N, C-alpha and C positions, 0 to 999 in steps of 0.2 A: 191528727190534723196538724198542719203546718201553716204559719202565717208569716209572711214577710213584712218588712217595713211598710209598704204601701197599705197593706191590710191592716196593720197595727193602727196606723194613722186615721183609717177610717173608723176605728172603735175608739181610740182614746184621743182627747184633745191636745196632747202635748205634740210640740213640733221641735225640729232642730232649731238652735242648739241644745234644747232641753228635752230631747227624747233618748232615754236611756235603755231602751230594749229594741233590738233590731230584728229578732226572729222569735216565734213561739214554736217550739218543738214537740210540746205535749199540751193537750187541751182536754181536760175532762169536766164533769160537772162541778167539781168542788176543788180541783187541783189543776194548776197550769205550771209549765216550765219554759222559761224564755232564755234567751242568750244576748251577750253584749261582747263584741270584741273591742277591747281597750287598746287603741292603736298607739297612743302616745301624742298624737295631733290634735287631741281634744283641747278646747279652749282654756281649761282649768290648769293644765299641767305647768306652763311658763311660771306661775305664781305659787304652785302647790306641789312641791317646793323646789326652787331653782337649784339644779345640779342633782337633786334626789326626789325626782317626781313620783307622788302617789296620788291615788284617787281619793278625793275628800269623802270621808265616811258618810256624810249627808247625802251625797250623790250615789253612793252604794245603796243606801236606804231608799232614794228616790228610784232607783232601777227596780228595786224589789217590788215597791208599791206600784209603779207603773205596770209592771208584769201582772200583778193581781188586778189592776184596773182592767185590763183586757178581759179578764175572766167575767168581772162583774158587768162591766158595760155592754158585753155582747149579748146580756139578756134582753129580749124585746122590751120589757117594762122600763128599762134603764137607758136605752139608746137616747144619745144627745144630751145626757147630764154630765155635769162636772163633778169629779170626786174631790173631796178636801180632807185633810188629816183631821181626826178628832182626838187622837191619842197615839202616842209612841211609847211603847213599854218593853222592858227587858231587852233592850238593844245591846249587843256585844259585838265588838269588833275583835277578830281573832288574828288576822294577819292583813297586812297592807296590800292593796291592789296596785300593781305597776303596769307601766306601758307593756304591751305584749301579752297581757294575761287576758284569757278567755273566760268570762263570767258566765255562770249558769245560775240562773234565778228561779228558785223553786218555791212556789206559794201555794198555800192551802186555806181555803175559806173555813174559818172555825164556826162563824154563825152570821146570819143576816135577819134583821127585823125591820121591815119596811125600808127606809133609805139609809140605814145605819148597819154597819157589819164590822166584823173582825176577822183579820186574817194573821197568819203566821207565815213567815218567809225567811229564806235564808238564800246567800249568795255564795258560791263555792267557786274555787279555782282549781282545775285538776283533781276535782272530787274531795278537796278539803274546804270545810266551811271557812269562809273569811269574814262574814258577818252574818247575824241572824237577829229576829225580833218579832214583836207582835205589834200589830197596827190596826188602829180603829178608824173608820171613815165615815163620812156622811156624804150622801149625794145631794148636790143642788137641785132643787125642783126645777123643772122646765119652765122657762119664763121668768126666772127669779133674776 
C-alpha cells in the first residue's frame, strides 16, 4: 500500500513547512517505509549552513518520527490524536543529508501500551544509513 502527501496529511497533524515525509511506500502492521526528496529549496537551508547546506539532524529525526506516526495514527483507536516525544535515545548521525538527497525513512514499532509506545527508526540515502535512533511517544487524549 502506498500513500501520497495528501493521504499522509489525513493521518498525521503535521503540515508544510513542517511536514517531512512525502510518500509512504511500505505499510505493514508494525513497520513502515516513507520517503522525502530533499530539494535544497527547503526553508532551513539558507541558514544551515550558508555555502555548505546540510539538513539539520533534528529535522531528520522529525522525518523518521513523522513516518512512524503515520503507522500509529492510522489505527482506528488513535485517529485524531496528536503524538508527542516522550524520549529520544541512542540517536546517531552517520552522514550529512544534502540538497538532492532522497531520504528513505524506515521505522518499526517496538512496543505499544495504551497511548505510549516506542519505535526504532533510521534514515537512509542510497541504501546507506545517515541517522538512526529509538523514539518513545505519547499520544494526546482526544479533547485534551
